[in-house]
N, C-alpha and C positions, 0 to 999 in steps of 0.2 A: 285638156278637155277633148272628149271624143267628138267626132263630127255630129253624131246624134245629139249629144248634149248641147253643142253649139247651136244646132238647128232649133232644138226645143227652147233654148234661151232666146233665140231671135223671134220666135212665134208671137209672143205678146206684143211686140212692137210692129208687127206686120199684118194688118187686116187683110191684105191681098193674099198672103200665104195662108192665112186661116181660111179664107174663102176657097182657095184652091184645094186645100186638104179636105174640106167638107165633101168634095166631089170624089175624093180618092177612096176606093172601096177595097183595094188590095195593097199588100206591102210594096208591090212593084209600082203602083200608081203613087203611093205615098212618097217613095224614094225618088220617083221621077220629078215630083214637085220640088223636093229638096235639091236634087241635082240641078234643075233649071235655075234654082236660086243660088247656086254656087257651092252647095254642100256635097261633100264626097260620101254619099251614103249608098249602101247596097240593101236590097230587100232583106237579106239575112240579118243585117244589123238590127233592123226593127224587130224581126221575129225573135232574135236572141235576147234582145232587151225585154220584150214582153215575157218570154219564158223565164228569164231571170227574176223579173218582178213578181211573176205569178208563183214562183217557188220560195219567195222570201216571206217573212212576217208570220204572224199567227194564222191559225186556221181561219179565223174571222176575217182578217185582212185579205187573205188569198181568195176567200169566197167573195168578198166585196169587189175585188179587182176583176174576178171572173164575171160576176154579175154586171159590172159596169160595161161590159161588152154588149149588153142588150141583145143577147141571143134570142131569136124566135125559135119556135119548136122545130121548124124545118131545118134551120141552120144547125141546131144542136143535134138533131137526128142524123143529118148528113155527116157531121163531125164524128159522132160516135160510130156510125156505120163505117166510115173511112178508117178509123182506128182499128176496128174489129177486123176489117178486111186485110189491113196491113199486117196485123198480128197473126192472122190465119195463114197468110202467104209466107210469113217468116218462120213459122213454127211447124 
């Protein structure tokens, strides 16, 4: 079992971890909580898991997962602008 899977399995049994994660707003903050609880996680582990999950399933399932992030307009606009800038600088 991966460190992320182990951490996620431990979450339902730990209200303290759940509370700390509510305050985590970045992959770094999320993994810092996990590391303090003894799990060997890196921010990229979380990001790669999300990307993998987002690329699986039907179109409807992928859309539901994306929407579950509760993006507001500013966040989504920032994300799209960042992607466009990265693509422009690469091409």
